[in-house]
Each structure stands twice: as structure tokens, then as C-alpha cells.
C-alpha positions, 0 to 999 in steps of 0.5 A, a space after each residue: 421172383 419173389 413176392 411178399 403175400 399178405 395173408 387174412 385172419 381167417 386164412 392164417 391158420 392153413 399156412 400155421 399162423 403165418 401173417 406173411 408169406 414170401 413166394 417166387 411166383 411169375 403171375 399171379 396164378 403161380 403164387 396161388 398154386 404155389 401156396 397150394 403146394 405149401 399148403 394144401 387147400 389154399 386154392 380152394 379158399 381163393 379159386 372156385 370150379 371155373 378156376 376163377 376167383 371167388 366173388 367174396 375174395 379181393 386180391 391186390 398187387 400193390 394196391 391194386 385190385 386184381 380184377 381190374 388188373 388181369 386178374 389171376 393172370 396179372 404178373 408180379 416182380 421182385 418184391 410186389 406185395 400181395 394182400 388177399 382180403 376177404 369180403 367183409 358183409 354188413 349192414 344196417 
């Protein structure tokens, strides 16, 4: 099943400037693996050494935060839109 992945500006250098990439995947973990296969090193930006999403990366499937779904096991369906959003820190 093909899903559309929106790539944030900081990661576009890894995707040769592409802001969107189509990937065939059954779940979020498979999507990460396929992106890493096409763009080596991509997984390291999203997943830590324990195989969990990095705390400063938010991923949404059709606007739903995967941390409140099934994390990397979250199923993906044909036509889903996945957004990778790096956390923004700041203060006053």
C-alpha cells in the first residue's frame, strides 16, 4: 500500500531535496525501514538505539500522533499521509 510521507526541511538533504516521498508499507516501522533503504541514515534520525521513536521527532498518520496510536506498529493504508515533524524547542 502506497503512503505519502511529508519530509521536514531539516531532513530534505537526505532525500535530495524532496519534500514528499511515496513508500509502500503496511505499518510505520516498515515505512521507516524502506525510507532508510532508499535514503541511508534516515532511520537513525527517527529511531533511537532501542528501536523507539526519538523524543524530539513527532510522526503523524493522517493527523494522528502515532505515540497515541501504536507507535512504529501503527498500520498504514493506501493513501495515508504521514508527516514527520521535528520538535521545536524555545522559550522566552
